[in-house]
C-alpha positions in Angstrom: 18.3 159.1 216.2 17.9 158.3 220.0 20.7 159.3 222.4 22.6 157.0 224.5 23.2 157.5 228.3 26.7 158.8 227.5 25.5 161.2 225.1 26.3 159.6 221.9 23.9 158.4 219.2 22.6 155.0 219.2 22.4 153.3 215.9 19.1 152.0 214.7 18.7 148.0 214.8 19.8 146.5 211.6 17.1 144.0 209.9 17.8 140.5 210.0 20.1 139.3 207.3 18.6 137.5 204.4 19.2 133.9 203.6 22.0 134.5 201.4 24.0 136.4 203.5 23.7 134.1 206.2 24.4 131.3 203.9 27.7 133.1 202.7 28.8 133.8 206.0 28.4 130.1 207.2 30.3 128.9 203.8 33.1 131.4 204.8 33.1 130.2 208.4 33.2 126.5 207.1 36.0 127.2 205.0 38.1 128.9 207.8 37.4 125.9 209.9 38.4 123.3 207.3 41.5 125.7 206.5 42.3 125.6 210.2 42.1 122.1 210.7 44.4 121.2 207.5 46.9 123.5 208.7 47.0 122.4 212.1 47.3 118.8 210.9 50.2 119.9 208.7 51.6 121.9 211.3 51.3 119.0 214.1 52.7 116.4 211.9 55.7 118.3 210.6 58.2 116.9 212.9 56.9 113.3 211.9 57.4 114.3 208.4 60.9 115.6 209.0 61.9 112.3 211.0 61.0 110.5 207.9 63.4 112.7 205.7 66.2 112.2 208.2 68.5 109.3 207.4 68.4 106.7 210.3 72.1 106.1 210.1 75.1 108.3 209.2 76.7 108.5 205.8 80.1 107.2 207.8 78.0 104.1 209.1 76.8 103.3 205.3 80.5 103.7 204.4 81.5 101.3 207.0 79.2 98.5 206.2 79.9 98.8 202.5 83.6 98.3 203.5 83.1 95.4 205.7 81.0 93.8 203.0 84.0 94.4 200.5 86.5 93.2 203.0 84.6 89.9 203.5 84.0 89.4 199.8 87.5 89.9 199.1 88.7 87.9 201.8 86.4 84.9 201.2 88.4 83.2 198.4 91.6 83.0 200.9 89.6 81.2 203.4 88.1 78.6 201.3 91.0 76.4 199.7 89.6 73.3 198.6 87.4 74.5 195.9 88.1 75.1 192.0 88.9 78.8 190.7 85.4 78.7 188.8 83.3 77.7 192.0 85.2 80.4 194.0 84.6 83.1 191.4 80.8 82.3 191.0 80.6 82.2 194.8 82.3 85.2 195.2 80.2 87.0 192.6 77.2 85.6 193.9 77.9 86.7 197.6 78.9 90.2 196.5 75.4 90.4 194.7 73.3 89.1 197.5 75.2 91.3 200.3 75.3 94.6 198.3 71.9 94.0 197.1 70.6 93.3 200.7 72.2 96.8 201.6 70.8 98.5 198.8 67.5 97.3 199.8 67.7 98.3 203.3 68.8 101.7 202.5 65.7 102.1 200.3 63.4 100.7 203.0 64.8 103.1 205.6 64.2 106.2 203.4 60.6 105.5 201.8 59.6 108.9 201.8 61.7 109.9 198.8 60.4 107.3 196.4 58.4 108.5 193.4 54.8 108.7 193.7 55.2 108.9 197.7 55.8 112.0 199.9 54.0 115.0 201.1 52.1 116.9 198.4 50.7 119.9 199.6 49.0 120.7 196.5 47.2 117.5 196.6 46.2 118.1 200.1 44.6 121.3 199.3 43.0 120.3 196.2 41.3 117.6 198.0 40.1 120.0 200.4 38.5 122.3 198.0 36.8 119.3 196.2 35.2 118.3 199.4 34.0 121.9 200.0 32.7 122.0 196.3 31.2 118.8 196.9 29.5 119.8 200.3 28.1 123.0 198.4 26.6 121.0 195.6 24.9 118.5 198.1 23.5 121.5 200.0 22.3 123.1 196.7 20.8 119.9 195.5 18.9 119.2 198.8 17.7 122.6 199.0 16.0 122.2 195.5 14.9 118.8 196.5 12.8 120.2 199.6 11.7 123.3 197.9 10.2 121.3 195.1 8.7 119.1 197.4 7.4 122.2 199.4 5.9 123.7 196.3 4.2 120.3 195.4 2.6 120.3 198.8 4.2 117.1 199.9 5.1 116.2 203.4 8.4 114.8 204.1 
């Protein structure tokens, strides 16, 4: 083997890699690039995700709002004096349904990430990533086969 200027032996030049090795390397590199992009997206959006999980108002504020609704509903019949007992009862119950319903609906709208069928699903994210990689690999194989068949038959593309 040839000697280098520093006295060590120089390894012989490697033959160029065949197509399968290059293909496998490019597939691994593509996989790593895709994984890096997905992980970067996950880590960069993590703060935004946590923001959606945090409650917009505190538990004390929710309790205060519920208390105000309760006090308003209970004091309403004493403010209206010229109605019958049945009308006041139905009106009070109707107002309670409306106000507590609106309160519950706004709480649900403030916290949409915890609904069923919504949210952040890491398994689904990776499954879609791998399906995309497999689809790309199948398309590449089909294109390669198509071009090889055309070349064997002597057709010009």
